C-alpha positions in Angstrom: -24.1 21.2 4.7 -23.5 17.9 3.0 -22.2 17.7 -0.6 -24.6 15.2 -2.4 -22.8 15.8 -5.9 -21.4 13.0 -7.6 -17.5 13.1 -7.5 -16.3 14.9 -10.9 -13.0 12.4 -10.9 -15.5 9.3 -10.3 -17.8 10.5 -13.3 -14.7 11.0 -15.7 -13.4 7.5 -14.9 -16.9 6.2 -15.5 -17.3 7.9 -18.7 -13.9 6.9 -20.2 -14.8 3.4 -19.4 -18.2 3.7 -21.1 -16.4 3.6 -24.6 -14.2 0.5 -23.9 -14.9 -2.9 -23.6 -15.4 -4.7 -20.3 -12.8 -7.1 -18.7 -13.7 -10.0 -16.7 -10.8 -11.8 -15.0 -11.4 -15.5 -13.8 -8.8 -15.3 -10.5 -7.4 -18.4 -9.0 -5.0 -19.2 -6.3 -2.9 -21.6 -8.6 -2.7 -23.5 -11.8 -5.5 -26.5 -11.9 -8.3 -24.9 -10.2 -10.4 -24.4 -13.3 -10.0 -21.0 -14.6 -9.8 -22.0 -18.2 -12.5 -24.2 -18.0 -14.8 -21.9 -16.3 -13.8 -19.1 -18.9 -14.6 -21.3 -21.6 -18.0 -22.5 -19.9 -19.2 -19.1 -19.4 -18.1 -18.2 -23.1 -20.1 -21.1 -24.3 -23.3 -19.9 -22.4 -22.9 -16.5 -23.9 -22.5 -17.8 -27.4 -25.7 -19.7 -26.7 -27.6 -16.7 -25.7 -26.8 -15.1 -29.1 -23.4 -13.2 -28.3 -20.7 -13.1 -30.9 -18.0 -14.9 -29.0 -14.5 -16.2 -30.3 -11.4 -17.7 -28.8 -8.4 -15.5 -29.0 -6.0 -17.7 -27.4 -6.5 -20.8 -25.1 -3.9 -23.0 -23.4 -5.1 -26.5 -22.8 -1.9 -28.0 -21.7 -3.4 -31.3 -23.0 -6.2 -31.5 -20.6 -8.9 -33.2 -22.3 -11.9 -31.8 -20.6 -10.6 -28.3 -21.6 -9.9 -29.3 -25.4 -13.6 -30.6 -25.2 -14.9 -27.1 -24.2 -12.8 -25.5 -27.1 -14.2 -27.8 -29.7 -17.2 -26.3 -31.5 -16.1 -22.4 -30.8 -14.7 -20.1 -33.3 -10.8 -20.1 -32.8 -8.8 -17.2 -34.2 -5.7 -18.7 -35.7 -2.4 -17.8 -33.7 0.3 -15.8 -35.7 3.4 -17.6 -36.2 6.5 -15.7 -35.1 10.0 -17.1 -36.0 12.5 -16.7 -33.1 15.9 -18.2 -32.9 14.8 -20.8 -35.3 11.6 -21.8 -33.6 8.1 -21.1 -34.7 6.0 -19.8 -31.7 2.4 -19.2 -31.8 0.9 -16.0 -30.3 -2.6 -14.2 -30.3 -3.3 -12.6 -33.8 -4.4 -9.0 -32.4 -5.0 -7.8 -36.1 -7.2 -10.7 -37.1 -9.3 -10.3 -33.7 -9.5 -6.6 -34.2 -10.6 -7.1 -38.2 -13.1 -9.7 -37.0 -14.3 -7.6 -34.0 -16.4 -9.9 -32.0 -18.5 -8.8 -29.1 -16.5 -10.9 -26.7 -13.0 -12.7 -27.3 -11.5 -15.2 -24.8 -7.9 -14.8 -24.0 -6.2 -17.2 -21.6 -3.2 -16.6 -19.3 -3.5 -12.6 -18.9 0.5 -12.7 -17.5 2.0 -14.3 -20.6 5.0 -12.6 -22.1 4.8 -12.6 -25.9 7.4 -13.8 -28.0 10.1 -11.2 -29.2 8.9 -9.2 -32.4 5.3 -9.2 -31.0 3.4 -5.9 -31.0 3.4 -5.8 -27.3 5.8 -7.5 -25.1 2.8 -8.6 -22.6 -0.3 -10.2 -23.3 -2.4 -7.9 -20.8 -1.2 -5.1 -23.3 -2.7 -6.8 -26.2 -5.8 -7.2 -23.8 -5.7 -3.2 -23.4 -5.8 -2.8 -27.1 -9.1 -5.1 -27.6 -10.7 -3.2 -24.8 -9.8 0.2 -26.3 -11.4 -1.1 -29.6 -14.8 -1.8 -27.7 -14.6 -5.7 -27.4 -15.3 -7.2 -24.0 -12.4 -9.9 -22.9 -12.7 -12.9 -20.7 -9.2 -13.8 -19.3 -7.5 -15.9 -16.6 -5.0 -14.9 -14.0 -3.5 -16.7 -10.9 -2.8 -14.5 -7.8 0.9 -14.8 -7.7 1.0 -12.9 -11.0 -0.3 -9.7 -9.4 2.5 -7.3 -9.4 2.1 -5.9 -5.8 1.6 -9.6 -4.2 4.9 -10.9 -6.1 7.2 -10.1 -3.1 4.5 -11.7 -0.7 4.1 -14.9 -2.7 8.0 -15.5 -3.1 8.6 -15.1 0.7 6.7 -18.2 1.5 6.6 -20.3 -1.7 10.3 -19.5 -2.5 9.4 -19.0 -6.1 9.8 -15.8 -7.9 7.3 -15.3 -10.6 8.7 -13.2 -13.5 5.5 -12.7 -15.5 3.1 -10.1 -13.6 0.5 -7.8 -14.3 0.0 -4.1 -12.7 -2.6 -3.9 -10.2 -4.2 -1.4 -12.2 -5.5 -4.0 -14.7 -7.5 -5.9 -11.6 -8.9 -2.4 -10.5 -11.0 -1.9 -13.8 -11.8 -5.6 -14.2 -14.8 -7.5 -13.0 -13.4 -10.5 -11.0 -14.5 -13.7 -10.5 -12.8 -16.1 -8.0 -12.4 -19.7 -9.2 -11.6 -21.6 -6.0 -11.4 -25.3 -4.9 -10.1 -26.6 -1.5 -6.3 -27.4 -1.4 -6.8 -31.1 -0.6 -9.1 -31.5 -3.9 -6.3 -29.6 -6.0 -3.4 -31.6 -4.5 -5.8 -34.7 -5.5 -6.1 -33.3 -9.1 -2.6 -33.0 -9.6 -1.7 -36.5 -8.3 -4.4 -37.7 -10.8 -2.3 -35.8 -13.6 -4.9 -33.6 -14.3 -2.9 -30.4 -14.0 0.8 -31.5 -14.9 2.2 -34.6 -16.3 3.3 -37.1 -13.8 7.0 -36.2 -13.4 6.3 -32.3 -13.0 3.5 -33.3 -10.8 5.5 -35.0 -8.3 8.1 -32.1 -8.4 5.5 -29.6 -7.9 4.1 -31.5 -4.9 6.9 -31.2 -2.9 7.6 -27.5 -3.9 4.9 -25.0 -4.9 1.9 -27.1 -4.4 2.3 -27.9 -0.7 -1.0 -27.4 1.5 0.3 -24.6 3.4 1.4 -22.7 0.3 -2.1 -23.4 -1.4 -3.8 -22.2 1.6 -2.0 -19.0 1.8 -2.5 -18.2 -1.9 -6.3 -19.1 -1.5 -6.6 -16.5 1.2 -4.7 -13.9 -0.8 -6.9 -14.4 -3.9 -10.0 -14.1 -2.0 -8.8 -10.8 -0.1 -7.5 -9.5 -3.3 -11.0 -10.0 -5.2 -12.8 -8.7 -1.9 -10.3 -5.4 -2.2 -11.3 -5.1 -6.0 -14.8 -5.3 -5.4 -14.8 -2.7 -2.2 -12.8 -0.4 -4.5 -15.3 -0.6 -7.4 -18.4 -0.2 -4.9 -16.6 3.1 -3.7 -16.3 4.4 -7.2 -20.0 3.7 -8.0 -20.9 5.2 -4.9 -18.8 8.6 -5.5 -20.1 8.9 -9.3 -23.7 8.5 -8.2 -23.4 10.6 -5.1 -25.1 7.7 -2.9 -24.9 8.3 0.8 -23.8 5.9 3.5 -20.9 4.0 4.2 -22.1 0.6 2.7 -20.1 -1.2 5.3 -19.7 -4.4 3.5 -15.9 -4.2 4.5 -14.3 -2.3 7.4 -12.6 1.0 6.5 -10.8 2.5 9.3 -9.8 6.1 9.8 -7.5 7.5 12.4 -7.9 11.2 13.1 -4.5 12.7 14.7 -3.1 16.2 15.8 0.0 17.7 16.7 0.1 16.4 20.0 2.5 13.8 21.3 0.0 11.0 22.0 -1.1 11.0 18.5 1.4 8.2 18.0 -0.7 6.1 20.2 -3.5 6.5 18.2 -1.6 5.5 15.0 -0.4 2.2 16.7 -4.0 1.6 17.9 -5.1 1.9 14.4 -2.6 -0.3 13.0 -3.7 -3.0 15.5 -7.3 -2.8 14.6 -6.4 -2.7 10.7 -4.5 -5.8 11.3 -7.2 -7.4 13.5 -10.0 -6.9 11.0 -7.7 -7.0 7.7 -9.0 -3.6 6.7 -7.4 -0.9 4.9 -6.8 2.2 7.1 -6.1 5.9 6.7 -4.5 8.6 9.0 -5.5 12.0 8.4 -4.9 15.4 10.0 -7.4 18.3 9.3 -5.6 21.5 8.7 -7.3 24.5 10.3 -6.2 28.0 10.7 -4.7 27.4 14.2 -2.1 25.2 12.1 -0.2 28.4 11.0 0.5 29.2 14.7 2.1 25.8 15.4 5.5 25.9 17.1 8.4 24.2 15.4 8.2 21.4 17.9 4.5 20.9 17.0 5.1 20.5 13.3 8.2 18.1 14.0 5.9 16.2 16.1 3.1 15.9 13.6 5.7 15.1 10.8 6.9 12.4 12.9 3.2 10.9 13.5 2.4 10.8 9.7 6.0 9.5 9.2 4.9 6.7 11.5 1.8 6.0 10.1 3.2 5.7 6.6 5.9 3.2 7.9 3.3 1.1 9.5 1.4 0.8 6.1 -1.4 3.5 6.4 -2.5 5.9 3.8 -2.0 9.5 4.8 -3.9 12.7 4.2 -3.8 16.1 5.4 -6.9 17.9 4.7 -7.6 21.9 4.8 -11.1 22.6 6.5 -12.7 25.5 8.5 -12.6 23.2 11.7 -11.7 19.9 12.8 -15.3 18.3 12.9 -16.2 19.6 9.4 -12.9 18.3 8.1 -13.3 15.1 9.7 -17.2 14.7 8.7 -16.3 15.5 4.9 -13.4 13.1 4.8 -15.3 10.2 6.4 -18.3 10.9 3.8 -15.9 10.7 1.0 -13.8 7.6 2.3 -16.9 5.8 3.4 -15.0 5.0 6.5 -16.9 2.6 8.9 -14.9 3.2 12.2 -12.9 6.4 13.4 -10.2 6.5 16.1 -9.7 9.8 17.6 -8.0 11.1 20.9 -9.5 13.0 23.9 -7.3 15.0 26.1 -8.5 16.1 29.5 -9.4 19.6 29.4 -10.8 22.2 31.8 -14.3 23.0 32.2 -13.6 26.7 31.3 -11.7 25.4 28.0 -14.6 23.3 27.1 -17.1 25.9 27.7 -15.4 28.3 25.6 -14.3 26.0 22.8 -16.6 23.0 23.1 -15.5 19.1 22.6 -14.3 18.2 19.2 -15.4 14.5 20.1 -18.8 15.4 21.5 -19.5 17.4 18.5 -18.3 14.9 16.0 -20.3 12.0 17.5 -23.4 14.0 17.1 -22.9 14.5 13.5 -21.0 11.5 12.3 -24.0 9.3 11.8 -23.8 5.5 11.8 -20.1 5.3 12.0 -18.4 3.8 15.1 -16.3 6.2 16.9 -13.5 4.8 19.1 -12.3 7.4 21.6 -8.7 6.9 23.2 -7.8 8.8 26.2 -4.3 10.6 26.0 -3.7 9.8 29.8 -2.6 13.3 30.6 -3.9 16.9 30.2 -2.7 19.3 27.8 -2.2 22.9 29.1 -2.7 25.0 26.0 -1.3 28.1 28.0 2.1 26.5 28.0 2.4 24.8 25.0 2.0 27.6 22.9 4.9 30.0 23.3 4.3 33.7 24.1 5.2 34.9 20.7 2.6 32.7 18.7 0.1 33.9 21.3 0.6 37.3 20.1 0.5 35.9 16.6 -2.8 34.4 17.4 -4.4 37.9 18.2 -2.7 39.4 15.4 -0.2 42.2 14.8 -0.9 45.8 16.6 -1.1 47.5 12.9 -4.0 45.5 12.3 -6.0 46.9 15.2 -4.8 50.4 14.2 -6.2 49.9 10.6 -9.6 48.5 12.3 -9.7 51.7 14.5 -9.0 54.1 11.4 -11.7 52.4 9.5 -14.0 53.3 12.5 -12.7 56.8 12.8 -13.4 57.3 9.1 -17.1 56.1 9.1 -17.6 58.3 12.3 -16.5 61.2 10.3 -18.7 60.3 7.4 -21.7 59.9 9.5 -20.9 63.2 11.3 -21.1 65.1 8.1 -24.2 63.3 7.0 -26.0 63.2 10.4 -28.5 65.8 9.2 -29.5 63.7 6.1 -29.6 60.3 7.6 -31.2 58.6 10.6 -29.7 57.1 13.7 -30.9 53.4 12.2 -28.9 53.9 8.9 -25.8 55.4 10.9 -25.9 52.1 13.0 -25.7 50.3 9.6 -22.9 52.2 8.4 -20.8 51.2 11.2 -21.0 47.6 10.2 -18.8 48.6 7.0 -15.4 48.9 9.1 -16.7 45.6 11.0 -16.7 43.5 8.1 -13.5 45.2 6.7 -11.5 44.4 9.7 -12.8 40.7 10.2 -12.6 39.9 6.3 -8.9 41.7 6.1 -7.2 40.8 9.6 -9.3 38.0 11.1 -12.1 37.3 13.9 -10.6 39.3 16.7 -9.9 42.5 14.9 -13.5 42.1 13.9 -14.5 42.0 17.1 -12.4 44.9 18.1 -13.7 47.0 15.5 -17.5 46.0 16.5 -16.7 46.9 20.2 -15.0 50.4 19.1 -18.1 51.0 16.5 -20.7 50.7 19.2 -18.6 53.1 21.5 -18.4 55.5 18.7 -22.2 55.2 18.0 -23.0 55.8 21.6 -20.5 58.7 22.0 -21.0 60.6 19.1 -24.7 59.9 18.1 -26.7 59.1 21.0 -28.1 61.8 23.3 -26.7 63.1 25.3 -23.8 63.1 22.9 -20.2 63.6 24.1 -20.9 61.0 26.8 -21.1 57.3 27.1 -24.3 57.4 28.9 -27.7 56.9 27.3 -31.0 58.8 28.2 -33.4 56.7 26.2 -33.8 53.0 27.2 -34.6 52.3 23.3 -31.0 53.5 22.4 -29.7 50.8 25.1 -31.5 48.3 23.0 -30.0 49.8 19.5 -26.4 49.8 21.2 -26.8 46.1 22.1 -28.1 45.1 18.7 -25.4 46.9 16.9 -22.8 45.2 19.0 -24.6 41.7 18.4 -24.9 42.3 14.8 -21.2 43.5 14.7 -20.2 40.2 16.4 -22.3 38.0 14.2 -20.8 39.9 11.1 -17.2 39.3 12.2 -17.8 35.7 12.8 -19.2 35.4 9.1 -16.7 37.4 7.5 -13.8 35.9 9.5 -15.2 32.5 8.4 -15.3 33.6 4.8 -11.6 34.7 5.3 -10.4 31.4 6.7 -12.1 29.5 3.7 -10.6 31.7 1.1 -7.2 31.3 2.8 -7.8 27.3 2.7 -8.9 27.7 -0.8 -6.1 29.7 -2.0 -3.6 27.1 -0.2 -5.3 24.4 -1.9 -5.1 26.1 -5.4 -1.3 26.8 -4.9 -0.6 23.3 -3.9 -2.8 22.1 -6.8 -0.8 24.5 -9.3 2.5 23.5 -7.9 1.8 19.6 -8.7 0.3 20.6 -12.2 3.4 22.4 -12.8 5.7 19.7 -11.3 3.8 17.4 -13.5 4.4 19.3 -16.7 8.1 19.6 -16.2 8.5 16.1 -15.9 6.3 15.3 -18.8 8.4 17.5 -20.9 11.8 15.6 -20.0 13.1 13.8 -22.7 15.9 11.7 -21.2 16.3 10.1 -17.8 18.9 12.6 -16.8 16.6 15.8 -17.8 14.0 14.1 -15.8 16.0 13.6 -12.9 17.6 17.1 -12.8 13.8 18.1 -13.3 12.5 16.4 -10.2 15.4 17.8 -8.1 15.2 21.3 -9.1 11.2 21.7 -8.9 11.1 19.9 -5.6 14.1 22.4 -4.3 12.3 25.3 -5.7 8.6 24.3 -4.1 9.8 23.4 -0.7 12.9 25.6 -0.6 15.5 22.9 0.1 18.4 21.5 -1.1 17.9 18.1 -3.1 19.9 15.1 -4.2 18.5 12.1 -6.3 20.5 8.8 -5.8 20.1 5.5 -7.6 21.0 2.1 -6.4 24.2 0.7 -7.6 26.5 -2.2 -7.4 28.7 -0.2 -4.9 26.0 1.7 -3.1 23.8 4.6 -3.9 25.1 6.9 -7.0 24.5 10.5 -6.8 22.9 11.0 -10.2 21.3 14.8 -9.9 21.4 17.4 -7.3 19.9 21.0 -7.0 21.8 23.2 -6.3 24.7 20.6 -7.8 26.4 18.4 -5.2 29.8 16.6 -6.0 29.5 14.1 -3.2 27.6 13.1 0.1 29.2 12.3 3.2 29.4 8.5 4.5 26.5 8.9 6.9 24.3 10.5 4.2 25.2 7.3 1.9 24.4 5.0 4.6 21.0 6.7 5.2 20.4 6.7 1.6 21.2 2.7 1.5 18.9 2.1 4.3 15.9 4.0 2.7 16.6 1.7 -0.5 16.9 -1.5 1.4 13.8 -1.0 3.9 11.5 1.3 1.5 11.4 3.6 4.5 12.7 7.3 5.1 16.1 7.6 6.8 18.1 10.5 8.0 17.5 13.7 9.7 13.7 14.1 10.7 13.0 10.3 10.6 13.6 7.6 13.3 16.9 6.0 11.7 20.4 7.5 11.0 19.2 11.0 12.6 22.8 12.2 12.7 22.8 12.7 8.8 22.0 16.2 7.8 19.6 14.9 4.9 16.4 13.1 4.8 16.0 10.4 2.3 12.8 9.4 1.1 12.3 6.4 -1.5 10.9 6.6 -4.7 8.8 3.5 -4.8 6.5 2.2 -7.6 4.8 -1.3 -7.9 8.3 -2.6 -9.3 10.1 -1.7 -5.7 12.2 1.1 -5.0 13.6 2.9 -8.1 15.7 5.3 -6.1 16.0 8.0 -3.1 15.5 11.6 -3.1 17.3 13.5 -0.3 16.4 16.8 1.2 18.3 19.3 3.3 18.2 22.7 4.4 20.8 25.3 4.2 20.6 26.1 8.1 20.7 22.5 9.0 17.2 22.5 10.2 14.3 20.0 9.6 14.3 19.3 5.8 10.2 19.0 5.9 7.9 21.0 7.8 4.6 19.2 8.8 2.7 21.5 6.5 4.8 20.6 3.7 4.6 16.7 4.1 1.6 16.2 2.2 2.8 18.2 -0.8 6.0 16.3 -0.6 4.3 12.8 -0.6 2.3 14.0 -3.9 5.7 15.3 -5.4 7.5 11.9 -4.7 4.5 10.0 -6.0 4.4 12.0 -9.3 8.2 11.7 -9.6 8.2 7.9 -8.8 5.5 7.5 -11.7 7.6 9.6 -14.2 10.9 7.7 -13.4 9.3 4.5 -13.6 7.4 5.6 -16.9 10.9 6.7 -18.3 12.8 3.5 -17.2 9.8 1.4 -18.7 10.3 3.2 -21.9 14.0 2.7 -21.9 13.6 -1.0 -21.3 11.1 -1.2 -23.9 13.6 0.5 -26.2 16.2 -1.8 -25.2 14.0 -4.8 -25.8 13.0 -3.6 -29.4 16.4 -2.9 -30.2 17.4 -6.5 -28.9 14.6 -7.8 -31.0 15.7 -6.0 -34.2 19.1 -7.3 -33.6 17.6 -10.8 -33.2 15.7 -10.3 -36.4 18.7 -8.8 -38.6 20.6 -11.8 -37.4 18.3 -14.4 -38.2 17.5 -12.6 -41.6 21.3 -12.4 -42.1 21.8 -15.9 -41.4 19.0 -17.1 -43.6 20.2 -14.7 -46.5 23.8 -15.9 -46.1 22.9 -19.5 -45.9 21.0 -19.3 -49.3 23.1 -16.6 -51.3 26.4 -18.0 -50.6 25.4 -21.8 -50.8 23.9 -21.5 -54.2 26.8 -19.6 -55.9 29.4 -21.7 -54.1 27.7 -25.0 -55.0 27.7 -23.9 -58.8 31.4 -23.1 -58.3 32.4 -26.1 -56.9 30.2 -28.5 -59.3 31.7 -26.4 -62.3 35.3 -26.8 -61.0 34.7 -30.5 -60.5 33.6 -31.1 -64.1 36.5 -28.9 -65.4 39.0 -31.6 -63.9 37.5 -34.2 -66.4 36.6 -31.9 -69.2 38.0 -28.3 -69.2 35.5 -26.1 -71.1 35.2 -22.1 -71.8 31.5 -22.5 -70.8 32.4 -23.9 -67.4 35.0 -21.2 -66.7 32.4 -18.6 -67.5 29.9 -20.1 -65.1 32.6 -20.0 -62.3 33.4 -16.3 -63.2 29.7 -15.3 -63.1 29.1 -16.9 -59.9 32.2 -15.5 -58.4 31.0 -12.1 -59.4 27.7 -12.8 -58.1 29.5 -13.6 -54.7 31.7 -10.6 -55.0 28.5 -8.4 -55.1 26.8 -10.1 -52.5 30.0 -9.6 -50.3 30.2 -5.9 -51.4 26.6 -5.3 -50.6 27.5 -6.4 -47.1 30.3 -4.1 -46.6 28.2 -1.1 -48.2 25.4 -1.5 -45.9 28.1 -1.6 -42.9 29.4 1.6 -44.2 25.8 3.3 -44.7 24.9 2.3 -41.3 28.1 3.6 -39.9 27.9 6.7 -41.8 31.7 6.3 -43.1 30.5 6.5 -46.7 33.3 8.5 -48.7 31.6 10.9 -51.4 33.4 11.9 -54.5 30.9 14.4 -56.4 31.6 15.1 -60.2 29.8 15.6 -63.3 28.0 12.4 -64.4 26.3 11.6 -67.7 23.0 9.7 -66.6 22.9 8.0 -70.1 26.6 6.7 -69.7 25.7 5.7 -66.1 22.8 3.7 -66.9 24.5 2.0 -70.0 27.3 0.9 -67.8 24.9 -0.5 -65.2 22.8 -2.4 -68.1 26.3 -3.9 -69.0 27.3 -5.0 -65.5 24.0 -6.6 -64.8 23.2 -8.5 -68.2 23.4 -11.8 -66.6 20.7 -10.9 -64.0 18.7 -9.3 -67.1 18.6 -12.5 -69.1 15.2 -13.1 -70.4 14.1 -9.3 -70.2 14.3 -6.7 -73.0 15.8 -3.5 -71.4 13.8 -0.2 -73.0 15.9 3.0 -72.2 13.9 6.2 -72.6 16.1 8.9 -71.9 16.6 11.8 -74.2 20.1 12.6 -75.8 20.3 16.2 -74.2 19.6 15.0 -70.7 21.6 17.6 -68.6 24.7 16.6 -66.5 24.3 16.0 -62.9 26.8 16.3 -60.0 26.8 12.8 -58.3 29.2 10.3 -57.0 29.3 8.0 -60.1 30.6 5.0 -58.1 27.4 5.1 -55.6 25.1 6.0 -58.6 26.3 2.8 -60.3 25.8 0.8 -57.1 22.2 2.1 -56.9 21.6 1.4 -60.5 22.8 -2.1 -60.3 20.8 -3.1 -57.4 17.6 -1.8 -59.0 18.1 -3.5 -62.1 19.1 -6.7 -60.3 15.8 -6.2 -58.6 13.8 -5.8 -61.3 15.4 -8.6 -63.1 14.7 -10.9 -60.4 11.2 -10.0 -59.8 10.0 -9.0 -63.4 8.0 -11.9 -64.9 10.0 -13.9 -67.4 10.1 -12.5 -71.1 8.9 -8.9 -69.7 10.8 -5.9 -70.8 12.4 -3.6 -68.1 12.0 0.2 -68.7 14.5 2.9 -67.8 13.2 6.4 -68.2 14.2 9.9 -67.1 11.5 12.4 -66.9 12.1 16.1 -66.5 10.2 18.3 -63.9 10.4 22.0 -62.9 12.5 21.4 -59.8 14.1 17.8 -60.4 15.0 14.9 -62.7 13.2 11.6 -62.1 15.3 8.4 -63.2 12.8 5.4 -63.1 13.1 1.9 -63.4 10.0 -0.1 -64.1 9.4 -4.0 -64.2 6.3 -6.1 -65.2 6.0 -8.5 -61.9 3.5 -8.7 -59.1 4.2 -5.1 -57.8 4.4 -4.2 -54.1 1.4 -4.6 -51.7 -0.4 -1.5 -50.8 1.0 0.4 -48.0 4.2 -1.5 -47.9 6.1 1.1 -50.2 8.4 2.3 -47.6 9.1 -1.0 -46.0 10.8 -2.5 -48.9 13.9 -0.3 -48.1 14.5 -1.7 -44.7 17.2 -3.8 -44.3 16.7 -7.6 -44.6 13.3 -6.8 -45.4 11.2 -9.1 -47.9 7.4 -8.8 -48.1 5.0 -11.3 -48.7 2.5 -10.8 -51.8 5.1 -8.1 -53.0 7.9 -7.4 -55.1 10.4 -8.8 -52.7 8.8 -12.5 -52.2 11.6 -14.2 -53.7 15.1 -15.3 -52.4 17.4 -12.6 -51.7 19.3 -10.8 -48.8 17.1 -7.7 -48.4 20.0 -5.6 -48.7 20.0 -4.4 -52.2 17.0 -1.8 -51.8 18.2 -0.7 -48.4 21.7 0.2 -50.0 20.0 2.0 -52.8 18.1 4.2 -50.2 21.3 4.7 -47.9 23.4 5.5 -51.0 21.0 7.9 -52.4 20.5 9.6 -49.2 24.2 10.1 -48.8 24.2 12.0 -52.2 21.3 14.4 -51.4 18.8 12.3 -53.5 15.5 10.5 -52.4 14.4 7.1 -53.6 10.7 6.0 -53.9 8.9 2.9 -54.6 5.3 2.9 -56.2 3.2 0.4 -58.4 3.0 1.1 -62.0 -0.4 0.9 -63.6 0.6 0.6 -67.4 2.4 -1.6 -67.5 1.7 -3.2 -64.3 4.6 -3.7 -62.0 6.9 -2.2 -59.6 8.6 1.4 -60.1 11.7 2.5 -58.2 12.3 6.4 -58.9 15.4 8.2 -58.0 14.7 12.2 -57.7 17.6 14.3 -58.4 16.9 17.7 -57.3 17.6 20.9 -59.0 20.9 21.7 -56.8 22.5 18.5 -58.3 21.7 19.5 -61.8 24.7 21.2 -63.7 23.1 22.5 -66.9 19.7 24.5 -66.1 16.6 23.5 -67.6 15.2 25.4 -70.5 11.5 26.4 -70.3 10.8 24.3 -73.1 12.4 21.2 -71.1 9.7 21.7 -68.4 6.9 19.2 -68.3 
């Protein structure tokens, strides 16, 4: 029976894409083939057809024809980022999102953004635009595709650092922009790609004809692979039948027999000749549970060989081999199948039939390549005696079946006067179905045979004998036996399907549980330990996780805990890292090791190796466990890669933040030190000629300003280091405010100070020195940013659970949404209360000191009068005198 339903996974992926924008990539073999020009040309045609098109970023590299294409288009102005004293222009994502065009043109998809950008890579910017429903046209060279990076470097001798993941290409429409290598070389010589000096160097290195030819072939093949994958996705989502053999897809069917390795090698040769993807599949049936240890080992070796040769591997549960292959071929849209045929006796084929013959009859328009094994397989000798007994079941199964027949016989004897012989015959089908569904086909056939004997002996005249007097009753016996056999077949088939479904459900549950455990891990150490513990539990093995190190593989996690591994194990682990292949026991390399090491591979290379071993020193992985292990390793590698990328991203953000703070500090120090120093030097020079009290006061004022600046730097360092000493004591807020106003009288010149604090304000338990620093910085901020001639208001309001001490200026205020950012170190916000010169340390120190004392500080805009308002909230726990009811607001 064919399954013509759409693939749920394909439908879900298709539905997810419906809400996103569409990505089109103009793919080229090398710079200069005309990708940017073609992107701009198609964008211009879309704009002429009424589509809202803007240019997000285009790199013209001084090419006149490209600059001419940009002329007349709406270009989103780039955002300027200050990095190490240089102004770098990057695509302004926020401006594009606010503009929200139908289509945006984004050049150089693999570009690395300047530090301080929202995303480290431009393709991540594009992902955000696509999520917003905006279509994107972009350009990419084939050497920037992550999976091809090593291949390109092997013949160009150039390692490209800027790459994009293959998943970007898989979701995009790809258009190859291609010109012959000779034409590209001519363009390079004419200076249409690089300036003459760079062009001469490029011709002798990267842009050789052999390199360009190889890159051109890679671009065409990668585009064909992407188109083929998208076609298969469409077929699955729409349940369209047929192989759609626009490209070859090869399937190799293997068994547990030794000649299966020859099939895999033949599949590799055919895949290389056709340049086609290929898959090696094993169909799991009920007979797999009766495999000997040698058969399991042979199957595992064959699958490992296929993996080493570059094939995708799969192990598919099915009722029988033909149905499993037919279903997998239909799903994979394979165009060619390689299968082996062993010489069998006529008696074997008469009893079991030929898998190859049945497959050819049902497979349809798929080519089937049948390769002989070269030697006959004697099934009577390949299966050991104990497994043949297991195949027939346990003796107790037949006893239960016989007991069920006896029970029905007793029941029928009691009801023999009330029911007819026909109904009695139907009742005998009950033990047949029970035995077949519970114990298997052979037990069901045994129950059917004993049921026909019991029916004849106890109910057909003459009773008590196995003879039949009436010829019609002979027909009844054979009908009963035939129905029993058919019923056994169906019941046993249902049991097999239920067993396969249960096995698949257990594996899916194991993978889901493993995925949840990995997702819940917060650190890399927790993740590595979770990987080892869960795989050890699921496969009942010992596990160890090793990461590459300068002196060899480094043991980072194990379950149960391992202190060290032997030299042969470390050598096997190193070989697995270097060659991206399994090594150790059960593989083809360093088999003397008790451990089997599998690489954790991702698109970025091998991140580590996972070792497996058994307590009894047996084979680490059985063949039936291999598909589960491969799935677990894939999930573990993805989770480990995600954690590594998150750590790298955090480190990059920390480096970017340090660079930002360093630049801000240098900028602040250069101004806040130079200005008072210049005044001091000038005043000192004047005093040489005409000493005066005014000049001395100027020197003193500017020296105090310098002292405050240095004190702020030291205080901020103490806040960030958590080394802030506290001396909590009773403090009068009125006295604290008066002292702070006195010490900032110079900064407050031109501003009247209005103090609105009632005389009976209660005492508070705070550190008076830290509170003084907070008030000085807030008053200095108000004096600096309040409009000239406007008053500064200091007020204290009582609440039922706190005192609110506020300082209000009448300046431009704070930009909406930026109230919290003003307290960040070295932050000066444009269009806010922080636009003028300053270090950006004052408010950060206020926040740090306030939190150290158990207070909170908030920034807001005051409506009447208009300006910025900074409020220190003193909670009730810090108030010494309790508030009376009449004091409550």
